[in-house]
C-alpha positions in Angstrom: 10.0 9.1 -51.3 7.3 11.4 -52.5 4.7 8.8 -51.8 6.1 8.1 -48.2 6.2 11.9 -47.4 2.5 12.1 -48.5 1.6 8.8 -46.2 3.5 10.4 -43.0 1.5 13.5 -43.3 -2.0 12.2 -43.3 -4.0 13.7 -40.4 -6.8 11.2 -38.9 -9.7 13.6 -40.4 -8.3 16.0 -43.2 -5.4 14.7 -45.8 -2.9 17.1 -45.6 0.6 17.3 -47.5 3.5 18.7 -45.4 7.2 18.6 -45.2 7.5 16.7 -41.9 10.2 14.3 -41.9 10.0 12.0 -38.8 12.8 10.4 -36.6 14.1 7.2 -36.5 12.5 5.5 -33.7 14.1 1.9 -32.5 13.5 0.0 -29.4 16.3 -2.1 -27.7 15.6 -5.1 -25.1 17.6 -4.4 -22.3 17.1 -8.2 -20.9 16.7 -11.1 -22.9 14.7 -12.8 -19.8 11.5 -11.4 -18.2 12.7 -9.1 -15.1 9.2 -10.0 -13.1 8.2 -13.6 -13.7 6.6 -16.3 -11.4 8.6 -18.9 -13.2 11.9 -16.9 -11.8 10.4 -17.1 -8.1 9.6 -13.3 -8.3 6.1 -13.2 -7.4 3.3 -15.2 -5.9 0.9 -14.6 -8.7 0.9 -16.8 -11.9 0.9 -13.5 -14.4 2.7 -10.3 -13.7 2.0 -7.8 -16.7 1.0 -4.4 -17.9 3.5 -2.5 -15.5 3.2 1.1 -15.2 6.2 3.2 -14.1 5.8 4.9 -10.8 8.5 7.3 -9.3 8.6 7.4 -5.5 9.1 10.5 -3.6 12.9 9.2 -2.6 13.8 9.4 -6.3 13.8 5.6 -6.3 11.5 3.5 -8.9 8.5 1.4 -8.6 6.1 -0.2 -10.8 2.3 -0.7 -10.6 1.8 -4.3 -12.0 -1.3 -6.0 -13.0 -1.3 -9.3 -11.2 -3.6 -12.7 -11.8 -4.1 -16.2 -10.7 -5.6 -19.1 -11.9 -9.2 -20.1 -10.6 -9.2 -22.5 -7.9 -10.9 -25.0 -10.2 -8.8 -24.0 -13.3 -8.7 -27.0 -15.7 -6.4 -24.8 -18.0 -3.9 -22.1 -18.1 -6.6 -19.9 -19.6 -9.0 -20.0 -16.2 -8.2 -17.1 -14.7 -9.4 -15.2 -11.8 -9.9 -11.2 -11.5 -6.8 -8.9 -12.3 -5.7 -6.8 -9.1 -3.1 -3.8 -9.1 0.1 -4.3 -6.9 3.4 -2.3 -6.4 7.0 -3.3 -6.3 9.8 -1.3 -5.7 13.1 -1.5 -7.6 16.2 -3.1 -5.8 19.5 -1.9 -5.5 18.8 0.8 -7.8 18.5 -1.9 -10.6 16.3 -1.5 -13.6 15.9 -5.0 -13.9 15.5 -6.4 -10.4 12.5 -5.7 -8.3 10.8 -6.9 -4.8 9.0 -10.4 -4.8 5.5 -9.5 -5.4 2.9 -10.6 -2.7 -0.6 -9.8 -1.8 0.6 -7.3 0.6 1.6 -5.0 -2.2 -2.1 -4.9 -3.8 -3.4 -1.1 -3.9 -6.4 -1.6 -5.8 -8.4 -5.0 -5.7 -11.2 -6.3 -7.9 -13.7 -6.2 -4.7 -13.0 -2.5 -3.6 -15.9 -1.3 -5.8 -19.0 -3.4 -7.2 -18.1 -1.7 -11.1 -14.6 -3.6 -10.9 -15.8 -7.0 -9.6 -14.5 -8.8 -12.5 -10.9 -7.3 -12.4 -8.7 -4.1 -12.5 -6.3 -3.5 -15.3 -4.2 -1.1 -17.7 -2.5 1.0 -15.2 -1.0 4.2 -16.5 0.2 7.1 -14.2 0.8 10.4 -14.1 2.0 13.1 -11.4 0.4 16.6 -11.0 1.7 18.8 -8.3 2.9 15.9 -6.3 -0.5 14.3 -6.9 -0.4 10.7 -8.8 -3.4 10.1 -10.9 -3.4 6.2 -11.5 -5.6 5.7 -14.6 -6.9 2.1 -15.0 -9.7 0.2 -16.2 -12.7 -1.3 -14.0 -14.1 -4.6 -15.6 -17.4 -6.2 -14.4 -20.0 -8.6 -15.6 -23.5 -7.1 -16.9 -26.6 -8.8 -15.4 -26.6 -10.8 -19.0 -23.1 -11.9 -18.0 -21.4 -10.0 -21.0 -18.1 -7.9 -20.1 -18.2 -4.3 -19.5 -15.0 -2.1 -18.8 -14.8 1.7 -17.7 -11.8 3.8 -17.6 -11.5 4.7 -13.9 -9.6 6.8 -12.0 -7.4 6.5 -8.7 -5.2 9.4 -7.0 -2.7 9.5 -4.2 -2.3 13.1 -2.8 1.1 14.7 -2.6 2.9 13.9 0.5 1.3 10.4 1.2 3.2 7.2 0.5 1.7 5.7 -2.7 2.8 2.5 -1.9 0.1 1.9 0.8 -3.2 0.9 -0.2 -5.1 3.4 2.4 -3.6 6.1 0.6 -5.4 5.7 -2.7 -8.8 7.2 -3.4 -11.0 5.6 -5.8 -13.1 7.9 -8.1 -16.2 7.5 -10.1 -15.9 6.0 -13.9 -14.4 8.8 -15.8 -17.4 8.8 -18.7 -20.3 7.3 -17.0 -22.2 8.0 -20.4 -20.6 5.6 -22.5 -21.2 1.6 -22.1 -17.3 0.9 -22.9 -14.4 2.6 -22.2 -10.8 1.7 -21.5 -7.1 2.1 -21.2 -7.0 5.9 -20.4 -3.9 7.9 -20.2 -3.2 11.7 -19.8 -1.4 14.1 -21.8 -0.5 17.6 -19.8 -0.1 20.0 -22.7 -0.4 23.0 -21.0 -1.9 25.4 -18.1 -5.5 25.2 -20.3 -5.1 21.9 -22.7 -5.0 18.6 -20.9 -6.0 15.7 -23.0 -6.9 12.0 -22.2 -6.6 9.3 -25.1 -8.7 6.2 -24.2 -10.2 3.1 -25.7 -9.7 0.1 -27.8 -11.6 -0.6 -30.8 -11.8 -1.7 -34.4 -12.4 2.0 -35.4 -10.4 4.3 -33.1 -9.0 5.9 -30.0 -11.3 8.4 -28.5 -10.4 11.8 -27.1 -11.3 13.8 -24.2 -10.4 16.9 -22.4 -10.3 17.9 -18.6 -9.3 21.2 -16.7 -9.3 19.3 -13.1 -8.1 16.0 -13.5 -11.1 14.2 -11.9 -14.2 15.4 -14.4 -13.9 14.8 -18.0 -15.7 15.9 -21.5 -15.9 13.4 -24.1 -15.4 14.8 -27.3 -16.3 11.7 -29.7 -13.3 12.7 -31.9 -11.2 10.0 -33.8 -7.7 10.1 -33.2 -6.0 6.9 -34.2 -8.0 4.7 -36.4 -6.7 1.0 -37.6 -5.3 0.6 -41.1 -6.0 -2.4 -43.3 -3.3 -4.3 -44.4 -1.1 -3.1 -41.6 0.2 -4.6 -38.1 -2.4 -2.5 -36.4 -5.3 -3.7 -38.8 -7.5 -5.1 -35.8 -7.2 -2.8 -32.7 -5.5 0.1 -31.7 -5.1 1.1 -27.9 -3.1 3.6 -26.1 0.6 2.9 -24.6 2.1 5.1 -21.7 1.7 9.0 -21.7 2.9 10.8 -25.0 6.6 12.3 -24.1 8.2 15.5 -25.3 11.0 15.1 -27.9 14.0 17.8 -28.6 12.1 19.0 -31.4 9.2 19.9 -29.3 6.7 17.4 -30.6 5.2 14.5 -28.7 6.3 10.9 -29.1 3.2 8.7 -28.5 3.4 5.1 -28.2 0.6 2.7 -29.2 -0.4 -0.8 -28.9 -1.9 -2.7 -31.6 -3.4 -5.9 -32.7 -3.8 -7.8 -36.1 -5.6 -10.9 -37.0 -3.7 -14.2 -37.8 -5.1 -17.0 -39.9 -6.2 -19.8 -37.8 -5.3 -22.7 -36.8 -2.6 -21.1 -34.9 0.7 -22.5 -33.8 -0.1 -22.1 -30.1 -2.4 -23.7 -27.3 -4.8 -20.9 -26.6 -8.4 -22.1 -28.2 -9.9 -19.6 -30.7 -6.9 -17.1 -30.4 -6.2 -15.4 -33.5 -4.3 -11.9 -33.0 -1.3 -10.8 -32.5 -0.1 -7.5 -30.4 2.6 -5.0 -31.6 3.8 -1.8 -30.7 3.6 1.5 -33.0 4.2 5.2 -32.7 2.7 8.1 -33.9 4.4 12.1 -33.5 2.2 14.4 -32.3 2.2 18.1 -33.1 3.8 19.9 -30.2 1.6 23.1 -30.9 -1.6 20.9 -31.4 -1.1 17.5 -30.2 -4.6 16.6 -31.9 -2.8 16.7 -35.0 -0.8 13.7 -36.1 2.6 14.5 -38.0 3.7 11.0 -38.7 3.3 7.2 -37.9 5.1 4.1 -38.2 4.7 1.9 -41.2 6.0 -1.2 -39.1 6.1 -2.5 -35.5 8.7 -0.8 -33.4 8.5 -4.0 -31.2 6.9 -7.3 -31.8 6.7 -10.7 -30.4 10.3 -12.4 -30.9 11.5 -14.0 -27.6 10.3 -17.2 -26.3 8.2 -15.6 -23.4 6.6 -13.1 -26.0 5.5 -15.4 -28.5 4.3 -18.6 -26.2 3.6 -20.9 -29.4 4.9 -24.1 -30.3 8.4 -22.4 -30.9 8.8 -21.3 -27.5 9.7 -24.5 -25.7 8.9 -24.3 -21.9 6.9 -21.0 -22.7 4.5 -22.5 -25.0 2.0 -23.7 -22.0 3.3 -20.8 -19.5 1.6 -17.8 -21.7 -1.7 -16.7 -20.9 -2.0 -14.9 -24.3 0.4 -16.0 -27.2 1.9 -13.9 -29.6 1.9 -10.2 -27.3 4.2 -7.3 -26.7 2.1 -4.5 -24.8 3.4 -1.4 -23.0 1.9 1.1 -20.7 5.1 2.7 -18.5 8.0 4.3 -19.7 10.7 6.8 -17.8 12.8 9.5 -19.8 16.3 8.8 -18.8 18.1 11.2 -21.4 17.3 13.7 -24.5 15.1 11.4 -26.7 15.8 8.1 -24.9 13.2 6.4 -22.6 13.3 3.3 -20.6 10.1 1.6 -21.6 8.6 -1.5 -19.3 6.6 -4.1 -21.5 5.0 -7.4 -21.0 5.1 -10.4 -23.0 1.9 -13.0 -23.5 0.0 -11.4 -20.6 2.1 -13.1 -18.3 5.7 -11.6 -17.8 7.3 -8.2 -17.6 10.3 -7.0 -19.7 12.2 -3.8 -20.1 13.7 -2.3 -23.3 15.2 1.2 -24.4 13.2 3.5 -26.5 15.9 5.8 -29.1 14.7 8.4 -31.3 17.3 9.7 -33.5 16.7 13.1 -35.8 
């Protein structure tokens, strides 16, 4: 027990021993089947994933979904075109039923700006004084035909319909000084402290601050590091925005990857990673401090459409990326309870409930 308490209180820079006891955090799937899937005739797009929660002015729910299709000359399931972002509404106030996804619902397209010609992805949404702030990743090819990504921002002003593409304003890259940035999510701590957590790498999540939500000062500060011999040993990347818990601290879900030995039991060539979901508890007085961190994944690929490997039967050849669960949107529904939208295999959208018990 002594060792566990010391471990939970490791801060990212300084080793500190404290008495904080973390809550029990569990995730329960609310459906054993995807809630948005091409294979269930719910979308014209082959792949529907990375869904972010977007509350509508009338109180109903919509999702911003990353959609993607195969290239016209595709020879395999992995020959895909640029991603786009589309908005779909829930049906009949149901958490598991949504509109059919079609091209008219796209709000951000890959050809809207030159710097995102290779695709737009990773949506995460925050509302400030009625204005929607949609953080996403803009991807393009460099002149030497290498991938490049920048954290980007689109806004829809208060009083305008966020389901209409013409109401979204695209802004320049958040960090033009960086050659690579992605997957930004915003925490509004108070009137004077707002933080942006972003990036995915083998080393860290970066941390930035803003005072107007449009201009950002990069702090070059490590926040969450990868850990050898853990489920997050290869990569860490932000999930949705941190949420306050009843004890005043923040729960921050993060996506992670670990490397699997080759050869793997799936069809995708040279793919050797597995993505899982982890969490940290952030200090409610100073969100840059981590009070606790998960020892094990809180959500891991288990269902057929989350694994997409040789054991997955019909899903073995449907998945774009095997052995992936990944989350970018959630909604608080009760004290210490949240609805979480997540994806499986970079292919479909699922739904679950996050439960925090003190």
